[in-house]
DOSE-787134 format. One record per residue (C-alpha): x, y, z. Coordinates in steps of 0.5 Angstrom, whole numbers, padded with zeros to 4 digits, always signed. Each point is the difference from the previous one (the first is absolute). Last residue first. Example, Ala and Ser with C-alpha at 12.3 -4.5 7.8 and 13.67 -1.06 7.14 Angstrom:
2
+0027-0002+0014;-0002-0007+0002;
END
This chain:
87
+0090+0063+0155;-0004-0002-0008;+0006-0002-0001;+0000-0007+0004;-0007-0001-0001;+0001+0001-0008;+0005-0005+0001;-0004-0005+0004;-0005+0000-0007;+0004-0002-0004;+0003-0005+0004;-0007-0003+0001;-0001+0000-0008;+0007-0004-0001;-0003-0004+0005;-0007-0001-0003;+0003-0002-0006;+0005-0004+0001;-0006-0003+0003;-0004-0001-0006;+0006-0002-0004;+0001-0006+0004;-0007-0001+0000;-0001+0001-0008;+0007-0004+0000;-0003-0006+0004;-0006-0001-0005;+0004+0000-0007;+0004-0006+0005;-0006-0003+0002;-0002-0001-0008;+0007-0001-0004;+0001-0006+0005;-0007-0003-0002;+0002+0002-0008;+0006-0004+0002;-0003-0006+0004;-0005-0001-0007;+0005+0001-0006;+0004+0005-0002;+0003+0001-0007;-0005+0005-0002;-0003+0003+0006;+0000+0009-0001;+0002-0001-0008;-0004-0005-0001;-0007+0003+0002;+0001+0007-0002;+0001-0004-0008;-0006-0005+0002;-0004+0008+0003;+0003+0003-0006;-0003-0006-0005;-0006+0001+0003;-0005-0006+0004;-0004-0003+0000;+0002-0007+0002;-0001-0002-0007;+0002+0004-0005;+0007+0002+0005;+0002-0008-0001;-0001+0001-0007;+0002+0007-0002;+0007-0003+0004;-0001-0006-0005;+0002-0005+0005;+0007-0005+0000;+0002-0001+0006;+0001+0007+0003;-0007+0001-0002;-0003-0004+0004;+0004+0002+0006;-0001+0007-0001;-0008-0002+0002;+0004-0004+0005;+0003+0005+0004;-0006+0005+0000;-0006-0005+0002;+0006-0001+0006;+0002+0008+0002;-0008+0000+0001;-0005+0003-0007;-0006+0003+0001;+0005+0007+0000;+0000+0005+0007;-0001+0008-0003;+0005+0004+0003;
END
């Protein structure tokens, strides 16, 4: 996945500009983003403040780690079942 050139804090600040009354097209033009990107960010970060975004990032990282652990556990379980079934 491609890394954004904007941090979560910057994205929230950009969204806040539009919430304060600036036109969406003007916000997009000022920051060099497409309206599709803006609305994708709004769907993900709309209504958040910086601390919420940091917490979301931590939770997403932890969730990815737990999914990997679960996948490894399921793979180990499958291998053990195959070994027991062959004997």
